[in-house]
C-alpha positions as CSV (number, residue, x, y, z in Angstrom):
1,M,0.1,-0.1,-0.1
2,P,1.3,3.6,-0.6
3,E,2.2,5.8,2.2
4,P,1.6,9.2,2.9
5,F,4.6,11.5,2.2
6,D,5.0,15.4,3.3
7,V,5.1,17.2,0.0
8,A,7.1,20.1,2.0
9,K,10.1,17.9,1.9
10,L,10.1,18.1,-1.7
11,Y,11.1,22.1,-1.4
12,L,8.7,23.0,-4.1
13,D,9.1,26.6,-5.5
14,P,5.9,28.3,-3.6
15,G,5.2,30.1,-7.1
16,S,4.9,26.7,-8.7
17,E,1.6,25.7,-10.0
18,I,1.9,22.3,-7.9
19,A,3.0,23.8,-4.9
20,R,0.0,26.2,-5.2
21,L,-2.5,23.5,-6.1
22,V,-1.5,21.6,-2.8
23,A,-1.5,24.7,-0.6
24,R,-5.1,25.2,-1.7
25,Y,-6.9,21.7,-1.6
26,S,-5.4,20.4,1.8
27,D,-7.4,16.9,0.7
28,I,-5.0,16.3,-2.1
29,E,-3.0,13.2,-0.8
30,C,0.9,12.9,-1.7
31,L,1.8,9.4,-1.6
32,R,5.0,7.4,-2.2
33,Y,4.6,4.2,-4.1
34,R,7.1,1.2,-4.0
35,D,8.6,-0.7,-6.7
36,G,5.5,-3.0,-8.2
37,E,2.6,-1.4,-6.9
38,Y,0.1,-0.1,-9.0
39,L,-1.5,3.6,-9.4
40,I,-4.1,2.3,-11.7
41,R,-5.2,-1.2,-12.7
42,E,-6.9,-2.2,-16.2
43,G,-10.5,-2.8,-16.1
44,E,-11.2,-1.1,-12.7
45,A,-13.6,2.2,-12.7
46,S,-11.8,4.2,-10.1
47,Q,-11.9,8.1,-10.4
48,E,-8.6,9.1,-9.5
49,V,-6.5,11.2,-11.4
50,F,-2.7,11.1,-10.6
51,I,0.1,13.7,-11.1
52,V,3.3,11.8,-10.9
53,L,5.8,14.1,-9.4
54,E,9.1,11.8,-9.0
55,G,9.9,8.5,-10.2
56,A,8.8,6.0,-13.2
57,F,6.3,3.6,-14.0
58,V,5.4,1.4,-16.9
59,V,2.1,1.3,-18.8
60,E,0.7,-2.1,-19.4
61,Q,-2.2,-3.8,-21.2
62,A,-3.5,-7.2,-21.2
63,V,-2.8,-9.3,-24.3
64,M,-5.3,-12.2,-24.8
65,G,-3.5,-15.6,-23.7
66,S,-0.2,-14.0,-22.8
67,R,1.5,-11.9,-20.3
68,P,0.6,-8.2,-20.1
69,A,2.4,-5.8,-23.0
70,I,4.4,-3.1,-21.8
71,L,3.5,-0.2,-23.8
72,A,5.5,2.6,-22.5
73,C,8.1,3.2,-19.8
74,I,7.7,6.8,-18.1
75,T,10.4,8.7,-15.9
76,C,9.1,11.9,-14.1
77,G,10.9,14.5,-12.2
78,L,9.5,17.8,-10.8
79,E,10.4,19.8,-13.9
80,N,8.5,17.1,-15.9
81,P,5.9,15.6,-14.1
82,S,3.2,13.2,-15.7
83,I,-0.6,13.6,-15.2
84,V,-2.2,10.2,-15.7
85,G,-5.7,8.5,-15.4
86,E,-7.3,12.1,-16.7
87,M,-10.0,10.4,-18.3
88,A,-11.9,9.8,-15.1
89,F,-12.4,13.6,-15.1
90,L,-15.1,12.6,-18.3
91,G,-17.2,10.0,-16.4
92,S,-17.0,6.6,-15.4
93,F,-14.8,4.9,-17.8
94,K,-13.1,1.8,-17.0
95,R,-9.1,2.2,-17.2
96,T,-7.7,0.6,-20.6
97,A,-4.3,0.2,-19.0
98,S,-2.4,-0.6,-16.0
99,L,0.2,1.7,-14.6
100,R,2.9,-0.4,-12.5
101,I,5.6,1.5,-10.3
102,S,9.2,1.4,-11.3
103,G,11.4,1.8,-8.1
104,S,10.3,4.5,-5.6
105,T,7.8,7.1,-6.9
106,L,6.2,10.0,-5.4
107,A,2.6,11.0,-6.9
108,L,-0.5,13.2,-6.2
109,R,-3.7,11.6,-5.9
110,L,-6.6,13.8,-7.3
111,Q,-10.2,13.7,-7.4
112,P,-12.2,14.9,-10.7
113,A,-13.5,17.8,-8.8
114,H,-9.6,18.7,-8.4
115,V,-9.1,18.5,-12.2
116,E,-11.9,21.2,-12.7
117,A,-10.2,23.6,-10.3
118,I,-7.0,23.1,-12.3
119,I,-8.7,23.9,-15.8
120,Q,-9.8,27.2,-13.8
121,D,-7.1,28.5,-12.3
122,F,-3.7,26.4,-13.4
123,P,-3.1,27.2,-17.1
124,S,0.0,25.1,-16.9
125,L,-1.1,21.8,-15.6
126,T,-4.4,22.7,-17.8
127,R,-2.0,22.5,-20.6
128,A,-0.7,19.2,-19.6
129,I,-4.1,17.5,-19.4
130,C,-5.0,19.2,-22.8
131,R,-1.9,17.3,-24.3
132,Q,-3.1,13.9,-22.7
133,F,-6.6,14.4,-24.1
134,S,-5.2,15.1,-27.6
135,N,-3.0,12.0,-27.6
136,R,-6.0,9.8,-26.5
137,L,-7.9,11.3,-29.4
138,K,-5.4,10.4,-31.7
139,E,-5.4,6.8,-30.3
140,A,-9.3,6.7,-30.4
141,N,-8.8,7.7,-34.3
142,E,-6.5,5.0,-34.9
143,A,-8.9,2.4,-33.4
144,L,-11.5,4.1,-35.3
145,R,-9.6,3.8,-38.7
146,L,-8.7,-0.1,-37.8
147,L,-12.1,-1.0,-36.8
148,Q,-13.1,0.7,-40.3
149,G,-10.6,-1.5,-41.9
150,C,-11.9,-4.7,-40.3
151,F,-15.5,-3.7,-41.4
152,A,-14.5,-3.7,-45.2
153,L,-13.7,-7.5,-44.9
154,Q,-16.4,-9.6,-46.5
155,S,-17.6,-11.9,-43.5
156,S,-20.5,-13.2,-42.2
157,Q,-21.7,-14.4,-38.6
158,R,-22.7,-17.8,-37.7
159,M,-24.1,-19.8,-35.0
160,A,-23.0,-23.5,-34.9
161,S,-24.3,-26.4,-33.1
162,A,-22.4,-29.1,-30.8
163,G,-21.2,-31.7,-33.5
164,D,-20.6,-29.2,-36.5
165,V,-17.9,-29.6,-38.3
166,L,-16.1,-26.4,-39.6
167,F,-13.3,-27.9,-41.5
168,T,-11.7,-31.1,-42.0
169,A,-7.7,-32.0,-41.8
170,G,-6.5,-31.9,-45.6
171,E,-9.0,-30.1,-47.4
172,P,-8.3,-26.4,-48.6
173,A,-8.3,-23.8,-46.2
174,T,-10.8,-21.3,-48.0
175,E,-12.2,-19.8,-44.9
176,L,-11.2,-18.5,-41.7
177,F,-13.2,-18.9,-38.4
178,Q,-12.9,-16.5,-35.5
179,L,-14.7,-18.1,-32.3
180,M,-16.3,-15.3,-30.4
181,M,-18.6,-17.7,-28.1
182,G,-18.5,-21.4,-27.3
183,C,-15.8,-23.7,-27.3
184,V,-14.4,-26.1,-30.2
185,E,-12.3,-29.3,-30.4
186,L,-9.3,-29.2,-32.5
187,E,-8.1,-32.8,-33.7
188,R,-4.4,-33.0,-35.2
189,N,-2.7,-36.3,-35.8
190,G,-5.1,-38.4,-33.6
191,V,-4.6,-35.8,-30.2
192,R,-7.9,-33.8,-29.5
193,V,-8.1,-30.3,-27.7
194,V,-10.6,-28.4,-26.6
195,V,-10.1,-24.2,-27.1
196,T,-12.1,-21.2,-26.0
197,P,-11.6,-17.6,-27.5
198,E,-9.1,-16.8,-25.0
199,E,-7.0,-19.6,-25.7
200,L,-6.8,-18.6,-29.5
201,P,-5.1,-15.6,-30.9
202,Q,-7.7,-13.3,-31.0
203,G,-10.3,-16.2,-31.4
204,F,-9.1,-17.2,-34.7
205,I,-8.9,-21.0,-35.5
206,E,-5.9,-22.1,-37.1
207,P,-5.4,-19.1,-39.0
208,L,-1.9,-20.1,-40.8
209,P,-3.5,-22.4,-43.4
210,F,-5.8,-19.8,-44.4
211,L,-3.3,-17.2,-44.5
212,R,-0.6,-19.5,-46.6
213,G,-3.5,-20.9,-48.9
214,S,-2.7,-24.5,-47.9
215,T,-4.8,-27.2,-46.8
216,Q,-6.3,-27.7,-43.2
217,M,-3.8,-29.2,-40.4
218,A,-6.4,-30.2,-38.2
219,T,-10.3,-30.8,-37.9
220,A,-12.5,-28.5,-36.2
221,R,-15.5,-29.5,-34.5
222,V,-17.8,-27.4,-32.3
223,V,-18.3,-28.9,-28.7
224,D,-21.3,-26.9,-27.8
225,A,-23.3,-23.9,-29.3
226,A,-21.1,-21.6,-30.5
227,F,-20.9,-18.1,-32.4
228,L,-18.4,-17.5,-35.1
229,V,-17.3,-14.9,-37.7
230,A,-16.2,-16.7,-41.0
231,I,-13.8,-14.5,-43.2
232,G,-13.9,-15.8,-47.2
233,Q,-10.7,-16.6,-49.2
234,A,-11.7,-13.4,-51.1
235,S,-11.1,-11.3,-48.3
236,R,-7.5,-12.7,-47.4
237,E,-5.4,-9.7,-48.4
238,A,-7.9,-7.2,-47.0
239,F,-7.6,-9.3,-43.5
240,V,-3.6,-9.2,-43.7
241,R,-3.8,-5.4,-44.2
242,C,-5.9,-5.1,-41.5
243,Q,-4.1,-7.5,-38.8
244,P,-0.4,-6.8,-39.3
245,S,0.7,-7.3,-35.9
246,L,-1.1,-10.3,-35.5
247,I,0.0,-11.9,-39.0
248,L,3.8,-10.9,-37.7
249,E,3.4,-12.8,-34.3
250,L,1.6,-15.9,-36.1
251,L,4.3,-16.0,-38.8
252,G,7.0,-15.8,-36.0
253,H,6.1,-19.2,-34.2
254,H,6.7,-22.6,-35.9
255,E,3.7,-24.3,-36.7
256,P,3.2,-27.8,-35.0
257,G,3.3,-30.3,-37.6
């Protein structure tokens, strides 16, 4: 757990906005975080906003079926503090990433009401918040662009029943299935394994034969009722353009024989 820290020990310039902010609002907490502790956890609906004064943190985001990916490593000092968690100011949004402390780090914990006060009376801090909002807008625009690219794919939605065979080993891989809900049994060389969407790369079932235009290496059979998205062979190039990171990851692993 973080421990209270006396902000006076930082010897802030009395004329600095951070010093004036802390002096005006006694309910702002100054906390010391230890290595490995979290400022923010992905998926939670907390409302706090943080000004990281000194120290460092890493930004992590969950990746399906693997360890969290590190998106950024940020080092802060009194001359370059970092404002994080600012989207809480807009409402009850769930956190989209985790912020894990690296080393000993000092941070101010603010409530959304404090952000309103900053916007009214603290122009330098306001500019920092605006930069954060601008970055979020760019991220949202990029996500929208990728989403629009995905919608350009010729795909269909399917409900499948227990026992339905999606494809059979040895037949041409003319269709790619993305498992959204349910379970599928994969049989390869006499070995059977049941998989769920969380255990597949973004839910895609045996994508490599489809990408390579080769034959299926396994037989896929629905275990219980399943909801799937099917992508036809005509959309293979569009799929590659929409999913470059996934394609590179898949091709970087050896396909089991």
